[in-house]
Backbone bond lengths (Angstrom), bond angles and torsions (degrees), N, CA, C in turn:
res aa  C-N    CA-C-N  psi(-1)  N-CA   C-N-CA  omega(-1)  CA-C   N-CA-C  phi
1 X - - - 1.456 - - 1.531 111.24 -
2 X 1.348 116.26 -43.46 1.453 119.00 -178.97 1.526 111.36 -67.11
3 X 1.315 116.32 -34.13 1.466 118.98 177.47 1.526 110.18 -64.98
4 X 1.326 116.24 -39.06 1.463 120.63 177.40 1.533 111.02 -64.42
5 X 1.325 117.35 -41.62 1.468 121.23 176.89 1.527 111.13 -63.16
6 X 1.326 116.06 -40.92 1.461 120.79 178.50 1.530 110.27 -59.80
7 X 1.318 116.70 -48.10 1.472 121.06 -179.24 1.528 111.60 -67.06
8 X 1.322 116.79 -36.61 1.466 120.46 177.72 1.526 110.53 -66.64
9 X 1.320 117.21 -39.48 1.466 121.16 177.87 1.527 110.11 -63.12
10 X 1.309 117.14 -43.11 1.474 120.96 177.10 1.526 110.50 -61.43
11 X 1.333 116.32 -41.22 1.462 120.47 178.95 1.530 110.97 -62.77
12 X 1.320 117.31 -40.59 1.463 120.89 178.29 1.526 111.34 -62.72
13 X 1.323 115.75 -41.02 1.466 119.59 178.61 1.525 110.32 -65.34
14 X 1.324 116.80 -42.80 1.466 120.12 177.14 1.519 111.42 -62.55
15 X 1.328 116.83 -42.70 1.469 119.89 179.79 1.527 110.80 -62.59
16 X 1.324 117.01 -41.35 1.466 120.49 179.15 1.522 110.61 -64.82
17 X 1.322 117.64 -44.35 1.465 121.36 -177.44 1.530 111.22 -67.07
18 X 1.320 117.07 -46.48 1.467 120.38 179.85 1.529 110.06 -68.84
19 X 1.325 116.40 -36.28 1.464 119.93 176.73 1.517 112.00 -63.46
20 X 1.327 116.85 -41.70 1.466 120.67 176.75 1.530 110.19 -60.52
21 X 1.315 116.11 -44.30 1.463 120.08 179.89 1.525 110.41 -64.90
22 X 1.323 116.91 -43.99 1.462 120.96 -179.07 1.522 112.00 -65.42
23 X 1.321 116.93 -35.15 1.462 121.12 -178.63 1.521 112.96 -96.05
24 X 1.308 117.34 15.05 1.462 119.52 -178.76 1.521 111.89 -62.60
25 X 1.326 117.44 -23.80 1.463 119.99 177.00 1.532 110.87 -63.39
26 X 1.328 117.35 -34.84 1.468 121.16 176.18 1.524 109.55 -63.42
27 X 1.328 116.08 -45.33 1.463 120.45 179.43 1.528 111.21 -65.28
28 X 1.311 116.83 -41.27 1.469 120.47 -178.93 1.524 110.56 -63.53
29 X 1.332 116.65 -37.11 1.460 119.41 175.74 1.513 112.47 -61.90
30 X 1.310 116.80 -31.26 1.466 121.53 179.00 1.522 110.85 -77.33
31 X 1.333 117.40 -45.13 1.464 118.74 -174.50 1.511 112.92 -69.36
32 X 1.332 117.66 -16.93 1.461 118.82 176.11 1.525 111.90 -70.10
33 X 1.330 116.10 -18.11 1.465 120.51 178.74 1.524 113.23 -99.00
34 X 1.321 116.36 -3.88 1.462 120.59 -177.17 1.521 109.01 -90.95
35 X 1.322 114.58 131.70 1.467 120.28 -178.72 1.523 110.06 -93.29
36 X 1.341 115.43 63.86 1.469 121.55 176.85 1.523 106.89 -150.37
37 X 1.310 117.55 118.33 1.461 119.81 -176.13 1.527 113.96 -65.46
38 X 1.314 118.60 -21.52 1.470 120.54 -176.85 1.523 113.40 -87.84
39 X 1.319 118.90 -5.63 1.461 120.23 -176.07 1.530 111.25 -64.00
40 X 1.307 117.82 -39.56 1.460 120.76 178.75 1.514 112.18 -65.96
41 X 1.314 116.29 -37.52 1.455 121.48 178.46 1.530 110.63 -62.56
42 X 1.345 116.65 -46.99 1.460 119.72 -179.27 1.521 111.82 -70.13
43 X 1.329 117.81 -33.29 1.459 120.01 174.76 1.525 109.97 -63.98
44 X 1.319 117.30 -45.76 1.458 122.01 178.02 1.530 110.47 -58.90
45 X 1.336 117.01 -46.75 1.462 120.32 178.82 1.525 112.04 -63.34
46 X 1.315 116.75 -36.73 1.460 121.50 178.88 1.530 110.61 -61.98
47 X 1.311 116.38 -47.18 1.462 120.59 -179.85 1.526 110.62 -67.01
48 X 1.332 117.20 -45.36 1.465 120.79 -179.19 1.531 111.07 -66.15
49 X 1.326 117.91 -42.09 1.469 120.45 179.12 1.529 110.76 -63.21
50 X 1.315 116.59 -35.87 1.468 119.70 175.99 1.513 112.26 -64.81
51 X 1.325 116.19 -42.25 1.461 119.85 177.54 1.528 111.34 -65.28
52 X 1.320 116.71 -41.47 1.466 120.43 177.55 1.527 110.12 -63.52
53 X 1.315 117.06 -40.13 1.461 120.74 177.40 1.526 110.13 -60.44
54 X 1.326 116.16 -43.92 1.467 119.78 179.44 1.528 111.23 -64.07
55 X 1.319 116.86 -46.80 1.458 119.51 -177.67 1.521 112.31 -66.93
56 X 1.313 117.76 -30.41 1.459 121.33 179.26 1.521 113.10 -87.91
57 X 1.312 117.39 -1.54 1.470 119.17 -179.02 1.523 111.67 -65.61
58 X 1.308 117.95 -22.46 1.465 119.85 178.68 1.523 111.67 -67.61
59 X 1.316 117.25 -24.61 1.465 120.02 179.96 1.524 112.57 -95.31
60 X 1.316 117.53 7.75 1.471 120.19 -178.57 1.519 112.07 -64.58
61 X 1.317 117.50 -29.18 1.460 119.98 -179.08 1.521 111.43 -68.45
62 X 1.324 116.58 -39.91 1.463 118.98 -176.63 1.526 113.40 -98.54
63 X 1.323 117.45 -24.89 1.463 121.74 -178.57 1.529 109.72 -132.23
64 X 1.317 117.37 78.63 1.464 119.90 -176.02 1.526 114.07 -64.41
65 X 1.323 117.47 -26.45 1.462 119.63 -179.81 1.531 111.59 -62.38
66 X 1.317 116.50 -35.79 1.465 120.37 178.50 1.521 110.22 -63.49
67 X 1.322 116.80 -42.63 1.467 120.58 178.30 1.516 111.38 -63.85
68 X 1.317 116.74 -41.49 1.466 121.14 -179.78 1.525 110.43 -66.13
69 X 1.322 117.06 -44.05 1.464 120.28 179.59 1.528 111.80 -65.15
70 X 1.320 116.99 -41.09 1.465 120.38 177.93 1.514 112.06 -63.19
71 X 1.322 115.36 -44.78 1.463 120.01 178.13 1.527 110.19 -63.95
72 X 1.326 116.26 -43.07 1.464 120.12 179.24 1.519 111.83 -61.40
73 X 1.331 116.68 -42.07 1.469 120.03 178.09 1.521 110.93 -64.45
74 X 1.323 116.58 -40.64 1.466 119.94 178.25 1.516 111.42 -63.34
75 X 1.320 115.96 -45.65 1.466 119.58 -179.43 1.525 111.79 -66.25
76 X 1.320 116.81 -43.31 1.464 120.56 -179.39 1.526 111.60 -61.78
77 X 1.322 116.85 -48.57 1.466 119.19 -178.78 1.527 111.24 -68.49
78 X 1.335 116.91 -32.35 1.463 119.71 175.50 1.517 111.95 -65.62
79 X 1.325 116.08 -42.32 1.470 120.38 177.98 1.527 110.17 -64.26
80 X 1.325 117.66 -42.75 1.466 120.49 179.07 1.529 111.28 -63.12
81 X 1.321 116.96 -41.76 1.471 121.07 177.14 1.528 110.44 -61.36
82 X 1.329 116.34 -50.49 1.471 119.69 -178.71 1.523 111.86 -65.44
83 X 1.311 118.01 -34.41 1.459 121.62 177.15 1.527 110.76 -59.65
84 X 1.310 116.58 -45.13 1.468 120.42 178.79 1.523 110.64 -64.43
85 X 1.327 117.01 -42.81 1.468 120.68 179.64 1.525 110.59 -63.04
86 X 1.332 117.57 -45.96 1.466 120.35 -179.93 1.528 112.14 -65.37
87 X 1.325 117.57 -36.88 1.466 119.85 176.43 1.521 110.72 -63.67
88 X 1.316 116.87 -40.37 1.458 119.81 179.53 1.527 110.80 -67.64
89 X 1.317 117.60 -38.29 1.468 120.35 176.25 1.529 110.06 -64.37
90 X 1.325 116.71 -41.62 1.465 120.58 -179.88 1.526 111.97 -64.97
91 X 1.335 116.86 -34.10 1.463 120.36 178.38 1.515 112.51 -76.30
92 X 1.325 116.50 -9.69 1.465 123.03 177.41 1.520 112.28 53.16
93 X 1.309 115.97 47.58 1.465 118.78 176.76 1.529 108.68 -81.84
94 X 1.318 118.96 -97.93 1.463 121.23 -179.75 1.518 113.33 -104.66
95 X 1.317 117.45 -20.70 1.456 121.77 -172.40 1.521 111.64 -99.22
96 X 1.321 116.12 134.25 1.464 121.44 174.80 1.530 108.96 -112.25
97 X 1.315 115.89 161.01 1.458 120.39 179.90 1.524 110.75 -62.26
98 X 1.311 117.07 -38.40 1.466 121.21 -178.98 1.527 110.73 -60.70
99 X 1.318 117.27 -37.88 1.463 120.54 178.69 1.528 111.69 -71.91
100 X 1.311 116.72 -33.35 1.463 121.51 -173.99 1.520 113.89 -95.42
101 X 1.317 118.56 -4.76 1.461 119.55 -171.86 1.524 113.70 -62.68
102 X 1.323 119.54 -34.13 1.464 120.43 178.23 1.527 110.28 -67.13
103 X 1.321 116.51 -44.92 1.460 120.55 178.59 1.527 110.89 -62.81
104 X 1.306 116.93 -41.51 1.466 121.30 179.29 1.521 110.29 -64.59
105 X 1.324 116.60 -45.90 1.464 120.39 -179.65 1.526 111.52 -62.67
106 X 1.321 117.08 -46.15 1.465 121.12 -179.86 1.527 110.38 -62.80
107 X 1.319 117.31 -40.19 1.463 120.88 179.32 1.522 111.42 -65.80
108 X 1.329 116.59 -45.38 1.471 120.25 179.06 1.524 111.12 -64.71
109 X 1.318 117.12 -40.14 1.456 120.91 177.99 1.526 110.84 -62.74
110 X 1.327 116.78 -44.88 1.467 120.33 178.61 1.528 110.61 -62.16
111 X 1.314 117.05 -43.09 1.470 120.18 179.47 1.527 110.83 -62.51
112 X 1.327 116.41 -41.26 1.464 119.92 177.43 1.530 110.58 -62.93
113 X 1.329 117.27 -43.74 1.466 120.40 -179.62 1.520 111.74 -65.89
114 X 1.331 117.83 -38.50 1.467 120.30 176.17 1.523 110.51 -60.92
115 X 1.319 115.92 -46.92 1.467 120.19 -177.88 1.529 111.12 -67.33
116 X 1.316 116.94 -49.87 1.469 120.49 -178.42 1.527 110.77 -63.82
117 X 1.319 117.01 -41.57 1.459 120.30 179.23 1.510 112.47 -65.08
118 X 1.319 116.77 -43.04 1.467 120.22 -179.45 1.522 111.02 -66.50
119 X 1.324 117.01 -43.73 1.461 119.72 178.85 1.527 110.14 -62.45
120 X 1.322 117.67 -43.96 1.464 121.29 178.97 1.523 110.93 -62.39
121 X 1.322 117.71 -42.15 1.462 120.18 178.51 1.527 111.08 -63.75
122 X 1.316 116.57 -40.95 1.460 119.06 -179.65 1.526 112.22 -67.57
123 X 1.316 116.71 -35.83 1.458 120.20 179.57 1.531 110.71 -70.60
124 X 1.313 117.79 -36.03 1.462 121.68 -175.91 1.526 113.49 -99.77
125 X 1.302 119.15 6.13 1.467 121.77 -172.24 1.514 114.75 -68.91
126 X 1.317 119.54 -27.35 1.458 121.52 -176.59 1.522 112.58 -61.38
127 X 1.301 117.15 -25.12 1.461 120.78 -179.31 1.522 112.15 -91.25
128 X 1.327 116.41 4.08 1.460 119.69 -177.20 1.509 112.33 -125.28
129 X 1.285 120.79 0.71 1.439 122.89 -176.24 1.428 112.04 -92.68
């Protein structure tokens, strides 16, 4: 059972990372309206950190620190990206919440899947190492 949970957690992380990459066009449409030069950088890091987290999930059983660092990087860059988006919405420049809600939802969902998947892998890793 724990091995199945471990593999399911890895699958969730992969789905979140590939989904973020596939839906990056939605995010790019949002960042073109954000008046902050660093928003694209943090979006790029968010997507790349998610992919790195997914690719390194295979080593979570033997090297849990790598999984924790990957998840932490994904969460940190996701929070920084969303912080910039929310600040721009609050300043009411060009971006509205209605326009950004899909990007926000997808980002929050990916962050939740990274965290839940990593925690599940760490809890069940002893049976997979």
